[in-house]
TORTOR-803281 format. One record per atom (N, C-alpha, C): residue number from 1; residue in one letter; atom name; x, y, z. Coordinates in nm, 2 decimals, decimal comma. Example, Ala and Ser with C-alpha at 12.3 -4.5 7.8 and 13.67 -1.06 7.14 Angstrom:
<rs>
  num  residu  atome      xx      yy      zz
    1       A      N    1,32   -0,57    0,78
    1       A     CA    1,23   -0,45    0,78
    1       A      C    1,32   -0,33    0,78
    2       S      N    1,28   -0,22    0,71
    2       S     CA    1,37   -0,11    0,71
    2       S      C    1,29    0,00    0,79
</rs>
This chain:
<rs>
  num  residu  atome      xx      yy      zz
    1       M      N    0,08   -0,12    0,00
    1       M     CA    0,00    0,00    0,00
    1       M      C    0,09    0,13    0,00
    2       E      N    0,18    0,13    0,09
    2       E     CA    0,27    0,24    0,10
    2       E      C    0,36    0,26   -0,03
    3       E      N    0,39    0,15   -0,09
    3       E     CA    0,47    0,15   -0,22
    3       E      C    0,39    0,21   -0,33
    4       V      N    0,26    0,18   -0,33
    4       V     CA    0,17    0,24   -0,43
    4       V      C    0,16    0,39   -0,41
    5       R      N    0,14    0,43   -0,29
    5       R     CA    0,13    0,58   -0,26
    5       R      C    0,26    0,65   -0,30
    6       E      N    0,37    0,59   -0,27
    6       E     CA    0,50    0,65   -0,31
    6       E      C    0,51    0,66   -0,46
    7       K      N    0,47    0,56   -0,53
    7       K     CA    0,47    0,56   -0,68
    7       K      C    0,38    0,67   -0,73
    8       K      N    0,26    0,68   -0,67
    8       K     CA    0,17    0,79   -0,71
    8       K      C    0,23    0,93   -0,70
    9       Q      N    0,30    0,95   -0,58
    9       Q     CA    0,36    1,08   -0,55
    9       Q      C    0,47    1,10   -0,65
   10       E      N    0,54    1,00   -0,68
   10       E     CA    0,65    1,01   -0,78
   10       E      C    0,60    1,06   -0,92
   11       I      N    0,49    1,00   -0,96
   11       I     CA    0,43    1,03   -1,09
   11       I      C    0,37    1,18   -1,08
   12       R      N    0,31    1,21   -0,97
   12       R     CA    0,26    1,35   -0,95
   12       R      C    0,37    1,45   -0,97
   13       E      N    0,48    1,43   -0,90
   13       E     CA    0,59    1,52   -0,91
   13       E      C    0,65    1,53   -1,04
   14       E      N    0,67    1,42   -1,11
   14       E     CA    0,73    1,41   -1,24
   14       E      C    0,64    1,49   -1,34
   15       V      N    0,51    1,46   -1,34
   15       V     CA    0,41    1,53   -1,43
   15       V      C    0,40    1,68   -1,40
   16       Q      N    0,40    1,71   -1,28
   16       Q     CA    0,39    1,85   -1,24
   16       Q      C    0,51    1,93   -1,29
   17       S      N    0,63    1,86   -1,28
   17       S     CA    0,75    1,93   -1,33
   17       S      C    0,74    1,95   -1,48
   18       I      N    0,69    1,85   -1,55
   18       I     CA    0,67    1,87   -1,70
   18       I      C    0,58    1,98   -1,73
   19       V      N    0,46    1,98   -1,67
   19       V     CA    0,36    2,09   -1,69
   19       V      C    0,42    2,22   -1,66
   20       S      N    0,49    2,23   -1,54
   20       S     CA    0,55    2,36   -1,50
   20       S      C    0,65    2,41   -1,61
   21       G      N    0,71    2,32   -1,68
   21       G     CA    0,81    2,36   -1,78
   21       G      C    0,75    2,41   -1,91
   22       L      N    0,62    2,39   -1,93
   22       L     CA    0,56    2,44   -2,05
   22       L      C    0,56    2,59   -2,05
   23       V      N    0,61    2,65   -2,16
   23       V     CA    0,61    2,80   -2,17
   23       V      C    0,46    2,84   -2,20
   24       D      N    0,43    2,96   -2,16
   24       D     CA    0,29    3,01   -2,17
   24       D      C    0,24    3,00   -2,31
   25       E      N    0,32    3,03   -2,41
   25       E     CA    0,27    3,03   -2,55
   25       E      C    0,23    2,88   -2,59
   26       E      N    0,32    2,79   -2,55
   26       E     CA    0,29    2,65   -2,58
   26       E      C    0,17    2,60   -2,50
   27       R      N    0,16    2,64   -2,38
   27       R     CA    0,04    2,60   -2,29
   27       R      C   -0,09    2,65   -2,35
   28       L      N   -0,09    2,77   -2,40
   28       L     CA   -0,21    2,83   -2,45
   28       L      C   -0,25    2,76   -2,58
   29       K      N   -0,15    2,72   -2,66
   29       K     CA   -0,18    2,65   -2,79
   29       K      C   -0,24    2,51   -2,75
   30       I      N   -0,19    2,44   -2,65
   30       I     CA   -0,24    2,31   -2,61
   30       I      C   -0,38    2,33   -2,55
   31       Q      N   -0,40    2,43   -2,47
   31       Q     CA   -0,53    2,46   -2,41
   31       Q      C   -0,63    2,48   -2,52
   32       Q      N   -0,60    2,56   -2,62
   32       Q     CA   -0,70    2,59   -2,72
   32       Q      C   -0,73    2,46   -2,80
   33       A      N   -0,64    2,38   -2,82
   33       A     CA   -0,66    2,25   -2,89
   33       A      C   -0,75    2,16   -2,81
   34       I      N   -0,73    2,15   -2,68
   34       I     CA   -0,81    2,07   -2,59
   34       I      C   -0,96    2,12   -2,59
   35       E      N   -0,96    2,25   -2,58
   35       E     CA   -1,10    2,32   -2,57
   35       E      C   -1,17    2,30   -2,71
   36       G      N   -1,10    2,31   -2,82
   36       G     CA   -1,16    2,28   -2,95
   36       G      C   -1,22    2,14   -2,96
   37       R      N   -1,14    2,04   -2,91
   37       R     CA   -1,19    1,90   -2,91
   37       R      C   -1,31    1,88   -2,82
   38       L      N   -1,31    1,95   -2,71
   38       L     CA   -1,42    1,93   -2,61
   38       L      C   -1,55    1,99   -2,68
   39       F      N   -1,54    2,11   -2,74
   39       F     CA   -1,66    2,17   -2,80
   39       F      C   -1,70    2,11   -2,93
   40       E      N   -1,63    2,01   -2,98
   40       E     CA   -1,67    1,93   -3,10
   40       E      C   -1,71    1,79   -3,05
   41       F      N   -1,70    1,76   -2,93
   41       F     CA   -1,73    1,63   -2,87
   41       F      C   -1,88    1,60   -2,85
   42       A      N   -1,93    1,51   -2,92
   42       A     CA   -2,08    1,49   -2,92
   42       A      C   -2,14    1,47   -2,78
   43       N      N   -2,07    1,40   -2,70
   43       N     CA   -2,13    1,38   -2,56
   43       N      C   -2,14    1,52   -2,49
   44       F      N   -2,04    1,60   -2,51
   44       F     CA   -2,05    1,73   -2,45
   44       F      C   -2,15    1,82   -2,51
   45       L      N   -2,16    1,82   -2,64
   45       L     CA   -2,26    1,90   -2,71
   45       L      C   -2,40    1,86   -2,68
   46       E      N   -2,42    1,73   -2,66
   46       E     CA   -2,56    1,68   -2,63
   46       E      C   -2,60    1,70   -2,48
   47       A      N   -2,50    1,72   -2,39
   47       A     CA   -2,53    1,73   -2,25
   47       A      C   -2,59    1,87   -2,22
   48       R      N   -2,69    1,87   -2,13
   48       R     CA   -2,75    1,99   -2,09
   48       R      C   -2,69    2,05   -1,96
   49       I      N   -2,66    1,96   -1,86
   49       I     CA   -2,60    2,00   -1,74
   49       I      C   -2,46    1,94   -1,73
   50       A      N   -2,36    2,04   -1,72
   50       A     CA   -2,22    2,00   -1,72
   50       A      C   -2,15    2,03   -1,59
   51       L      N   -2,10    1,93   -1,53
   51       L     CA   -2,01    1,95   -1,41
   51       L      C   -1,87    1,98   -1,47
   52       L      N   -1,82    2,10   -1,44
   52       L     CA   -1,69    2,14   -1,48
   52       L      C   -1,61    2,16   -1,35
   53       Y      N   -1,49    2,21   -1,36
   53       Y     CA   -1,40    2,24   -1,25
   53       Y      C   -1,32    2,37   -1,27
   54       V      N   -1,27    2,43   -1,16
   54       V     CA   -1,18    2,54   -1,17
   54       V      C   -1,04    2,48   -1,15
   55       N      N   -0,95    2,50   -1,24
   55       N     CA   -0,82    2,43   -1,24
   55       N      C   -0,73    2,49   -1,13
   56       N      N   -0,63    2,40   -1,09
   56       N     CA   -0,52    2,45   -1,02
   56       N      C   -0,40    2,46   -1,12
   57       D      N   -0,28    2,48   -1,08
   57       D     CA   -0,17    2,51   -1,17
   57       D      C   -0,13    2,39   -1,26
   58       F      N   -0,17    2,27   -1,22
   58       F     CA   -0,12    2,15   -1,30
   58       F      C   -0,23    2,09   -1,38
   59       Q      N   -0,35    2,15   -1,38
   59       Q     CA   -0,46    2,09   -1,46
   59       Q      C   -0,49    2,18   -1,58
   60       V      N   -0,56    2,12   -1,67
   60       V     CA   -0,60    2,20   -1,79
   60       V      C   -0,68    2,32   -1,75
   61       R      N   -0,65    2,43   -1,80
   61       R     CA   -0,72    2,55   -1,76
   61       R      C   -0,86    2,56   -1,81
   62       T      N   -0,95    2,60   -1,72
   62       T     CA   -1,09    2,58   -1,76
   62       T      C   -1,17    2,72   -1,76
   63       T      N   -1,10    2,83   -1,74
   63       T     CA   -1,17    2,96   -1,74
   63       T      C   -1,25    2,98   -1,87
   64       E      N   -1,18    2,96   -1,98
   64       E     CA   -1,25    2,99   -2,11
   64       E      C   -1,36    2,88   -2,14
   65       I      N   -1,33    2,76   -2,09
   65       I     CA   -1,43    2,65   -2,11
   65       I      C   -1,56    2,68   -2,04
   66       V      N   -1,54    2,72   -1,91
   66       V     CA   -1,66    2,76   -1,83
   66       V      C   -1,74    2,87   -1,90
   67       K      N   -1,67    2,98   -1,94
   67       K     CA   -1,73    3,09   -2,01
   67       K      C   -1,80    3,05   -2,14
   68       R      N   -1,73    2,97   -2,22
   68       R     CA   -1,78    2,93   -2,35
   68       R      C   -1,90    2,84   -2,34
   69       S      N   -1,91    2,76   -2,23
   69       S     CA   -2,02    2,67   -2,21
   69       S      C   -2,15    2,74   -2,21
   70       Y      N   -2,16    2,86   -2,16
   70       Y     CA   -2,29    2,94   -2,16
   70       Y      C   -2,33    2,96   -2,31
   71       D      N   -2,24    2,98   -2,40
   71       D     CA   -2,27    3,00   -2,54
   71       D      C   -2,34    2,88   -2,60
   72       Y      N   -2,31    2,77   -2,54
   72       Y     CA   -2,37    2,64   -2,59
   72       Y      C   -2,49    2,60   -2,51
   73       N      N   -2,55    2,69   -2,43
   73       N     CA   -2,67    2,67   -2,35
   73       N      C   -2,65    2,56   -2,25
   74       K      N   -2,53    2,55   -2,19
   74       K     CA   -2,51    2,46   -2,08
   74       K      C   -2,55    2,52   -1,95
   75       L      N   -2,60    2,43   -1,86
   75       L     CA   -2,61    2,47   -1,72
   75       L      C   -2,48    2,43   -1,66
   76       V      N   -2,40    2,53   -1,61
   76       V     CA   -2,27    2,50   -1,56
   76       V      C   -2,28    2,48   -1,41
   77       V      N   -2,22    2,36   -1,37
   77       V     CA   -2,22    2,32   -1,23
   77       V      C   -2,07    2,31   -1,19
   78       L      N   -2,04    2,37   -1,07
   78       L     CA   -1,90    2,37   -1,02
   78       L      C   -1,91    2,32   -0,87
   79       P      N   -1,80    2,26   -0,82
   79       P     CA   -1,80    2,21   -0,69
   79       P      C   -1,76    2,31   -0,58
   80       I      N   -1,81    2,29   -0,46
   80       I     CA   -1,76    2,35   -0,34
   80       I      C   -1,70    2,24   -0,26
   81       F      N   -1,58    2,26   -0,21
   81       F     CA   -1,50    2,16   -0,14
   81       F      C   -1,52    2,18    0,01
   82       D      N   -1,55    2,07    0,08
   82       D     CA   -1,56    2,07    0,22
   82       D      C   -1,43    2,00    0,27
   83       T      N   -1,33    2,08    0,31
   83       T     CA   -1,20    2,02    0,34
   83       T      C   -1,19    1,94    0,47
   84       Q      N   -1,30    1,95    0,55
   84       Q     CA   -1,31    1,87    0,68
   84       Q      C   -1,36    1,73    0,64
   85       K      N   -1,46    1,72    0,57
   85       K     CA   -1,52    1,59    0,53
   85       K      C   -1,46    1,53    0,40
   86       L      N   -1,38    1,61    0,33
   86       L     CA   -1,32    1,57    0,20
   86       L      C   -1,43    1,53    0,10
   87       E      N   -1,54    1,62    0,10
   87       E     CA   -1,65    1,60    0,01
   87       E      C   -1,67    1,72   -0,07
   88       M      N   -1,75    1,71   -0,18
   88       M     CA   -1,79    1,82   -0,26
   88       M      C   -1,94    1,83   -0,27
   89       T      N   -1,99    1,96   -0,28
   89       T     CA   -2,13    1,99   -0,30
   89       T      C   -2,13    2,06   -0,43
   90       L      N   -2,23    2,03   -0,52
   90       L     CA   -2,24    2,09   -0,65
   90       L      C   -2,34    2,20   -0,66
   91       F      N   -2,30    2,31   -0,73
   91       F     CA   -2,38    2,43   -0,74
   91       F      C   -2,38    2,48   -0,88
   92       K      N   -2,50    2,53   -0,92
   92       K     CA   -2,52    2,59   -1,05
   92       K      C   -2,46    2,73   -1,05
   93       V      N   -2,38    2,76   -1,15
   93       V     CA   -2,32    2,90   -1,16
   93       V      C   -2,37    2,97   -1,28
   94       D      N   -2,44    3,08   -1,26
   94       D     CA   -2,50    3,16   -1,37
   94       D      C   -2,40    3,26   -1,43
   95       N      N   -2,31    3,31   -1,34
   95       N     CA   -2,22    3,42   -1,38
   95       N      C   -2,09    3,40   -1,31
   96       P      N   -1,99    3,34   -1,38
   96       P     CA   -1,86    3,31   -1,31
   96       P      C   -1,79    3,44   -1,26
   97       D      N   -1,81    3,55   -1,32
   97       D     CA   -1,75    3,67   -1,28
   97       D      C   -1,80    3,72   -1,15
   98       K      N   -1,93    3,69   -1,12
   98       K     CA   -1,99    3,74   -0,99
   98       K      C   -2,02    3,63   -0,89
   99       D      N   -2,03    3,50   -0,93
   99       D     CA   -2,08    3,40   -0,85
   99       D      C   -1,96    3,31   -0,78
  100       L      N   -1,84    3,35   -0,81
  100       L     CA   -1,73    3,26   -0,75
  100       L      C   -1,65    3,34   -0,65
  101       V      N   -1,61    3,27   -0,54
  101       V     CA   -1,53    3,32   -0,44
  101       V      C   -1,41    3,22   -0,41
  102       R      N   -1,30    3,27   -0,35
  102       R     CA   -1,19    3,18   -0,33
  102       R      C   -1,22    3,09   -0,21
  103       G      N   -1,20    2,96   -0,24
  103       G     CA   -1,24    2,86   -0,14
  103       G      C   -1,12    2,82   -0,05
  104       P      N   -1,14    2,72    0,04
  104       P     CA   -1,03    2,68    0,13
  104       P      C   -0,91    2,62    0,07
  105       R      N   -0,93    2,57   -0,06
  105       R     CA   -0,81    2,51   -0,13
  105       R      C   -0,74    2,61   -0,22
  106       G      N   -0,78    2,74   -0,21
  106       G     CA   -0,71    2,84   -0,28
  106       G      C   -0,76    2,86   -0,42
  107       I      N   -0,87    2,79   -0,46
  107       I     CA   -0,92    2,80   -0,60
  107       I      C   -1,06    2,86   -0,59
  108       L      N   -1,11    2,91   -0,70
  108       L     CA   -1,25    2,97   -0,70
  108       L      C   -1,35    2,86   -0,69
  109       E      N   -1,46    2,89   -0,61
  109       E     CA   -1,57    2,80   -0,59
  109       E      C   -1,70    2,88   -0,60
  110       P      N   -1,81    2,82   -0,62
  110       P     CA   -1,94    2,89   -0,62
  110       P      C   -1,96    2,95   -0,48
  111       D      N   -2,02    3,07   -0,48
  111       D     CA   -2,07    3,13   -0,36
  111       D      C   -2,20    3,08   -0,32
  112       P      N   -2,22    3,00   -0,22
  112       P     CA   -2,35    2,94   -0,18
  112       P      C   -2,46    3,04   -0,16
  113       S      N   -2,42    3,16   -0,13
  113       S     CA   -2,53    3,26   -0,11
  113       S      C   -2,58    3,32   -0,24
  114       R      N   -2,51    3,29   -0,35
  114       R     CA   -2,56    3,34   -0,48
  114       R      C   -2,60    3,22   -0,57
  115       C      N   -2,56    3,10   -0,54
  115       C     CA   -2,58    2,99   -0,63
  115       C      C   -2,67    2,88   -0,57
  116       K      N   -2,74    2,80   -0,66
  116       K     CA   -2,83    2,70   -0,61
  116       K      C   -2,76    2,56   -0,62
  117       G      N   -2,79    2,48   -0,52
  117       G     CA   -2,74    2,34   -0,52
  117       G      C   -2,80    2,26   -0,64
  118       V      N   -2,72    2,17   -0,68
  118       V     CA   -2,77    2,08   -0,79
  118       V      C   -2,76    1,93   -0,75
  119       P      N   -2,86    1,85   -0,75
  119       P     CA   -2,85    1,71   -0,72
  119       P      C   -2,76    1,64   -0,81
  120       I      N   -2,68    1,55   -0,76
  120       I     CA   -2,58    1,48   -0,85
  120       I      C   -2,64    1,40   -0,96
  121       E      N   -2,76    1,35   -0,94
  121       E     CA   -2,82    1,27   -1,04
  121       E      C   -2,87    1,35   -1,16
  122       C      N   -2,86    1,48   -1,15
  122       C     CA   -2,89    1,57   -1,27
  122       C      C   -2,78    1,59   -1,37
  123       I      N   -2,66    1,55   -1,33
  123       I     CA   -2,54    1,58   -1,41
  123       I      C   -2,54    1,49   -1,54
  124       D      N   -2,53    1,55   -1,65
  124       D     CA   -2,53    1,48   -1,78
  124       D      C   -2,39    1,44   -1,82
  125       I      N   -2,29    1,53   -1,79
  125       I     CA   -2,15    1,50   -1,83
  125       I      C   -2,07    1,56   -1,71
  126       A      N   -1,96    1,49   -1,67
  126       A     CA   -1,87    1,54   -1,57
  126       A      C   -1,73    1,55   -1,62
  127       I      N   -1,68    1,67   -1,62
  127       I     CA   -1,54    1,70   -1,67
  127       I      C   -1,46    1,69   -1,54
  128       I      N   -1,37    1,58   -1,54
  128       I     CA   -1,30    1,55   -1,42
  128       I      C   -1,15    1,59   -1,43
  129       P      N   -1,10    1,66   -1,34
  129       P     CA   -0,96    1,70   -1,35
  129       P      C   -0,87    1,59   -1,31
  130       G      N   -0,74    1,60   -1,34
  130       G     CA   -0,64    1,51   -1,30
  130       G      C   -0,50    1,56   -1,32
  131       I      N   -0,41    1,50   -1,25
  131       I     CA   -0,27    1,54   -1,27
  131       I      C   -0,21    1,45   -1,37
  132       A      N   -0,25    1,32   -1,37
  132       A     CA   -0,20    1,22   -1,47
  132       A      C   -0,32    1,12   -1,49
  133       M      N   -0,32    1,06   -1,61
  133       M     CA   -0,41    0,95   -1,64
  133       M      C   -0,34    0,85   -1,73
  134       D      N   -0,40    0,73   -1,74
  134       D     CA   -0,35    0,64   -1,84
  134       D      C   -0,46    0,61   -1,94
  135       E      N   -0,42    0,53   -2,04
  135       E     CA   -0,52    0,51   -2,15
  135       E      C   -0,63    0,42   -2,11
  136       K      N   -0,63    0,36   -2,00
  136       K     CA   -0,74    0,28   -1,95
  136       K      C   -0,83    0,36   -1,86
  137       G      N   -0,81    0,49   -1,85
  137       G     CA   -0,90    0,57   -1,77
  137       G      C   -0,85    0,58   -1,62
  138       G      N   -0,74    0,52   -1,59
  138       G     CA   -0,69    0,53   -1,45
  138       G      C   -0,65    0,68   -1,43
  139       R      N   -0,69    0,73   -1,31
  139       R     CA   -0,67    0,87   -1,29
  139       R      C   -0,59    0,90   -1,16
  140       L      N   -0,51    0,99   -1,17
  140       L     CA   -0,43    1,04   -1,05
  140       L      C   -0,46    1,18   -1,02
  141       G      N   -0,52    1,21   -0,91
  141       G     CA   -0,56    1,35   -0,88
  141       G      C   -0,46    1,41   -0,78
  142       S      N   -0,51    1,50   -0,70
  142       S     CA   -0,42    1,57   -0,61
  142       S      C   -0,40    1,49   -0,48
  143       G      N   -0,48    1,39   -0,46
  143       G     CA   -0,45    1,30   -0,35
  143       G      C   -0,55    1,30   -0,23
  144       E      N   -0,64    1,39   -0,24
  144       E     CA   -0,74    1,40   -0,13
  144       E      C   -0,86    1,31   -0,15
  145       G      N   -0,88    1,26   -0,27
  145       G     CA   -0,99    1,16   -0,30
  145       G      C   -1,12    1,22   -0,33
  146       Y      N   -1,13    1,36   -0,35
  146       Y     CA   -1,26    1,42   -0,37
  146       Y      C   -1,34    1,35   -0,49
  147       Y      N   -1,27    1,34   -0,60
  147       Y     CA   -1,34    1,29   -0,72
  147       Y      C   -1,35    1,14   -0,71
  148       D      N   -1,27    1,07   -0,64
  148       D     CA   -1,29    0,92   -0,62
  148       D      C   -1,41    0,89   -0,54
  149       R      N   -1,45    0,99   -0,45
  149       R     CA   -1,58    0,97   -0,38
  149       R      C   -1,70    1,02   -0,46
  150       L      N   -1,67    1,12   -0,55
  150       L     CA   -1,78    1,17   -0,63
  150       L      C   -1,82    1,08   -0,75
  151       I      N   -1,73    1,03   -0,82
  151       I     CA   -1,75    0,95   -0,94
  151       I      C   -1,85    0,83   -0,92
  152       P      N   -1,84    0,75   -0,81
  152       P     CA   -1,94    0,65   -0,79
  152       P      C   -2,08    0,70   -0,77
  153       Q      N   -2,10    0,82   -0,72
  153       Q     CA   -2,23    0,88   -0,70
  153       Q      C   -2,30    0,93   -0,82
  154       L      N   -2,22    0,95   -0,93
  154       L     CA   -2,28    1,00   -1,06
  154       L      C   -2,36    0,89   -1,12
  155       P      N   -2,47    0,93   -1,19
  155       P     CA   -2,55    0,83   -1,26
  155       P      C   -2,46    0,75   -1,36
  156       I      N   -2,49    0,62   -1,38
  156       I     CA   -2,41    0,54   -1,47
  156       I      C   -2,41    0,59   -1,61
  157       T      N   -2,52    0,67   -1,65
  157       T     CA   -2,52    0,73   -1,78
  157       T      C   -2,44    0,85   -1,80
  158       T      N   -2,39    0,91   -1,69
  158       T     CA   -2,31    1,03   -1,69
  158       T      C   -2,17    1,00   -1,74
  159       R      N   -2,13    1,06   -1,85
  159       R     CA   -2,00    1,04   -1,91
  159       R      C   -1,90    1,12   -1,82
  160       K      N   -1,79    1,04   -1,78
  160       K     CA   -1,69    1,10   -1,70
  160       K      C   -1,57    1,13   -1,79
  161       V      N   -1,53    1,25   -1,81
  161       V     CA   -1,44    1,29   -1,91
  161       V      C   -1,32    1,36   -1,85
  162       G      N   -1,20    1,31   -1,87
  162       G     CA   -1,08    1,38   -1,82
  162       G      C   -1,02    1,47   -1,92
  163       L      N   -0,98    1,59   -1,88
  163       L     CA   -0,91    1,68   -1,97
  163       L      C   -0,76    1,68   -1,93
  164       L      N   -0,67    1,66   -2,03
  164       L     CA   -0,53    1,65   -1,99
  164       L      C   -0,44    1,70   -2,11
  165       H      N   -0,32    1,75   -2,08
  165       H     CA   -0,22    1,77   -2,18
  165       H      C   -0,17    1,63   -2,21
  166       E      N   -0,13    1,61   -2,34
  166       E     CA   -0,08    1,48   -2,38
  166       E      C    0,04    1,44   -2,29
  167       C      N    0,12    1,53   -2,24
  167       C     CA    0,23    1,50   -2,16
  167       C      C    0,19    1,45   -2,02
  168       Q      N    0,06    1,45   -1,99
  168       Q     CA    0,01    1,40   -1,86
  168       Q      C   -0,04    1,26   -1,87
  169       I      N   -0,04    1,20   -1,99
  169       I     CA   -0,07    1,06   -2,01
  169       I      C    0,05    0,98   -1,98
  170       V      N    0,03    0,89   -1,88
  170       V     CA    0,14    0,80   -1,84
  170       V      C    0,11    0,65   -1,87
  171       P      N    0,21    0,57   -1,88
  171       P     CA    0,19    0,43   -1,92
  171       P      C    0,08    0,36   -1,83
  172       A      N    0,09    0,38   -1,69
  172       A     CA    0,00    0,32   -1,60
  172       A      C   -0,01    0,39   -1,47
  173       V      N   -0,13    0,42   -1,43
  173       V     CA   -0,15    0,49   -1,30
  173       V      C   -0,17    0,37   -1,20
  174       P      N   -0,09    0,37   -1,09
  174       P     CA   -0,11    0,27   -0,99
  174       P      C   -0,24    0,29   -0,92
  175       M      N   -0,33    0,19   -0,93
  175       M     CA   -0,47    0,21   -0,87
  175       M      C   -0,48    0,13   -0,75
  176       E      N   -0,55    0,19   -0,65
  176       E     CA   -0,60    0,12   -0,53
  176       E      C   -0,75    0,10   -0,54
  177       S      N   -0,80    0,02   -0,44
  177       S     CA   -0,94   -0,02   -0,45
  177       S      C   -1,04    0,10   -0,45
  178       H      N   -1,00    0,21   -0,39
  178       H     CA   -1,09    0,33   -0,38
  178       H      C   -1,07    0,42   -0,50
  179       D      N   -0,97    0,40   -0,59
  179       D     CA   -0,95    0,49   -0,70
  179       D      C   -1,05    0,46   -0,81
  180       K      N   -1,10    0,56   -0,88
  180       K     CA   -1,20    0,55   -0,98
  180       K      C   -1,15    0,60   -1,12
  181       H      N   -1,20    0,54   -1,22
  181       H     CA   -1,16    0,57   -1,36
  181       H      C   -1,25    0,67   -1,42
  182       V      N   -1,20    0,73   -1,53
  182       V     CA   -1,28    0,81   -1,62
  182       V      C   -1,32    0,73   -1,74
  183       D      N   -1,42    0,77   -1,82
  183       D     CA   -1,46    0,69   -1,93
  183       D      C   -1,38    0,73   -2,06
  184       I      N   -1,35    0,86   -2,07
  184       I     CA   -1,29    0,92   -2,19
  184       I      C   -1,19    1,03   -2,14
  185       I      N   -1,08    1,04   -2,22
  185       I     CA   -0,98    1,14   -2,20
  185       I      C   -0,97    1,23   -2,32
  186       I      N   -0,96    1,36   -2,31
  186       I     CA   -0,94    1,45   -2,42
  186       I      C   -0,81    1,52   -2,40
  187       T      N   -0,72    1,51   -2,50
  187       T     CA   -0,59    1,58   -2,49
  187       T      C   -0,59    1,67   -2,62
  188       E      N   -0,48    1,74   -2,63
  188       E     CA   -0,47    1,83   -2,75
  188       E      C   -0,45    1,75   -2,88
  189       K      N   -0,41    1,62   -2,86
  189       K     CA   -0,38    1,53   -2,98
  189       K      C   -0,49    1,43   -3,01
  190       R      N   -0,57    1,39   -2,91
  190       R     CA   -0,66    1,28   -2,94
  190       R      C   -0,77    1,27   -2,83
  191       I      N   -0,87    1,19   -2,87
  191       I     CA   -0,97    1,15   -2,77
  191       I      C   -0,95    1,00   -2,74
  192       I      N   -0,93    0,97   -2,61
  192       I     CA   -0,90    0,83   -2,57
  192       I      C   -1,03    0,77   -2,50
  193       Y      N   -1,08    0,66   -2,56
  193       Y     CA   -1,19    0,59   -2,50
  193       Y      C   -1,13    0,48   -2,41
  194       K      N   -1,18    0,47   -2,29
  194       K     CA   -1,13    0,37   -2,19
  194       K      C   -1,14    0,23   -2,26
  195       I      N   -1,03    0,16   -2,25
  195       I     CA   -1,01    0,03   -2,31
  195       I      C   -1,07   -0,07   -2,22
</rs>
């Protein structure tokens, strides 16, 4: 068990180092390619209620994805993180410029006084962040397990889609029994369906 955790941390550090090394111009080009693929992706286009995320430094940037989703008539849902219980609550965000506040993890979250809660069974598509993933949908997140607890609660029909830079695809993510997979991964180069 400890060996698996050490390997996960090793992969996190390696991938974070690679992503940190991307120059802004290159990262923007990659970002635009991923965004383009997402907005041509049939499952995303057909979805009405989309769970998105606000990125940290090592995840695909989502600011423009969130804003652009309104142009596609999506109901945008973002999580609020409970750092005590290590759980998330989902809220509909109507205006990201007004409805978001800095949360306990240092990233923007919905302001519960301005946003309405959304039942998890209403989510049509879930865009899941990660630091690294493999081609089988194995996912390595930040280590707190928020999404590993959320994914099993999503309806079986909800597509779970990871957004990653191609350099974040690794040969194999060491998986533990509590770790959950995504169904599909979108990078700047391809769309990977879980094998």
